[in-house]
C-alpha positions as CSV (number, residue, x, y, z in Angstrom):
1,M,0.0,0.0,0.0
2,Q,1.4,3.4,-1.0
3,P,1.2,6.4,1.3
4,R,-1.3,9.0,0.4
5,S,0.0,12.2,-1.1
6,T,-0.3,15.4,0.9
7,A,0.3,17.5,-2.2
8,P,-2.6,19.8,-3.2
9,A,-5.0,18.5,-5.8
10,S,-3.7,20.9,-8.4
11,E,-0.2,19.4,-8.3
12,G,0.2,16.3,-10.4
13,R,-3.4,16.6,-11.5
14,R,-4.6,13.9,-13.8
15,P,-5.9,14.8,-17.2
16,I,-9.6,15.5,-17.2
17,N,-11.6,12.5,-18.2
18,P,-13.1,13.3,-21.6
19,F,-16.3,11.7,-20.6
20,L,-16.7,14.2,-17.8
21,S,-15.5,17.2,-19.8
22,N,-17.7,20.2,-20.2
23,D,-15.8,21.2,-23.4
24,P,-18.3,21.5,-26.2
25,N,-15.7,20.2,-28.7
26,Q,-15.1,17.1,-26.7
27,K,-18.8,16.5,-26.3
28,A,-19.4,16.9,-30.0
29,K,-16.6,14.6,-30.9
30,R,-17.8,12.0,-28.5
31,L,-21.4,12.2,-29.8
32,A,-20.3,12.1,-33.4
33,R,-18.2,9.0,-32.8
34,A,-21.0,7.3,-30.8
35,L,-23.6,8.0,-33.6
36,V,-21.2,6.8,-36.3
37,S,-20.3,3.7,-34.2
38,D,-24.0,2.9,-34.1
39,I,-24.1,2.9,-37.9
40,V,-21.2,0.4,-38.0
41,A,-22.8,-1.8,-35.2
42,Y,-26.2,-1.9,-36.9
43,H,-25.1,-2.2,-40.5
44,P,-21.8,-4.2,-40.6
45,Q,-22.6,-6.0,-43.9
46,K,-23.4,-2.7,-45.7
47,R,-20.2,-1.2,-44.3
48,D,-18.1,-4.1,-45.4
49,E,-19.6,-4.1,-48.8
50,G,-19.3,-0.3,-49.2
51,L,-15.6,-0.4,-48.2
52,K,-14.9,-3.3,-50.5
53,N,-16.8,-1.8,-53.5
54,G,-16.2,1.9,-52.9
55,T,-19.9,2.6,-52.4
56,L,-19.9,3.3,-48.7
57,K,-21.5,6.8,-49.1
58,Q,-24.3,5.5,-51.3
59,L,-25.1,2.4,-49.3
60,L,-25.3,4.2,-46.0
61,R,-26.6,7.6,-47.2
62,E,-29.9,7.4,-45.2
63,E,-28.2,6.1,-42.0
64,I,-25.6,8.9,-42.2
65,K,-28.3,11.5,-42.8
66,K,-30.3,10.3,-39.8
67,S,-27.2,10.3,-37.6
68,Y,-26.2,13.8,-38.7
69,E,-29.7,15.1,-38.0
70,E,-29.5,13.6,-34.5
71,Y,-26.0,15.2,-34.1
72,T,-27.2,18.7,-35.2
73,D,-30.3,18.4,-33.0
74,Q,-28.1,17.7,-29.9
75,I,-25.2,20.2,-30.5
76,G,-26.9,22.8,-32.7
77,K,-26.7,23.3,-36.5
78,E,-24.4,26.3,-36.3
79,F,-21.8,24.4,-34.2
80,A,-22.1,21.3,-36.3
81,E,-21.5,23.2,-39.5
82,S,-18.5,25.1,-38.1
83,T,-16.6,22.0,-37.1
84,T,-15.5,18.8,-38.8
85,H,-16.2,16.5,-35.9
86,F,-18.9,14.5,-37.6
87,Q,-16.9,14.2,-40.8
88,D,-13.9,13.1,-38.8
89,A,-15.9,10.4,-37.1
90,L,-17.2,9.2,-40.5
91,N,-13.7,8.9,-41.8
92,D,-12.1,7.4,-38.7
93,V,-14.9,5.1,-37.6
94,L,-17.0,4.3,-40.6
95,A,-14.4,4.4,-43.3
96,G,-11.7,2.8,-41.2
97,G,-9.3,5.8,-41.3
98,K,-9.7,6.5,-45.0
99,K,-10.6,10.1,-46.1
100,L,-13.9,9.3,-47.9
101,F,-16.1,12.0,-46.4
């Protein structure tokens, strides 16, 4: 068992847990990734087919549209349009790191 530190909490402070962050950018990134992850979870065959055939955007157009609408409803249209968080999530999560969106 290690002795407890008597240093003030500000010293050696751990990084803020992004899930507890009040930063709007962190929240928007997290929401975008969650929504896009849901597309992958619910439509794995479409995703695999789209990646294989280069038709990802076309095959998942409706699902992407619905997810983006949910995203803008939650974070606001102006904020959504002024950032690339949703697009980044599409590229990172749905397209497996390829810049397709």
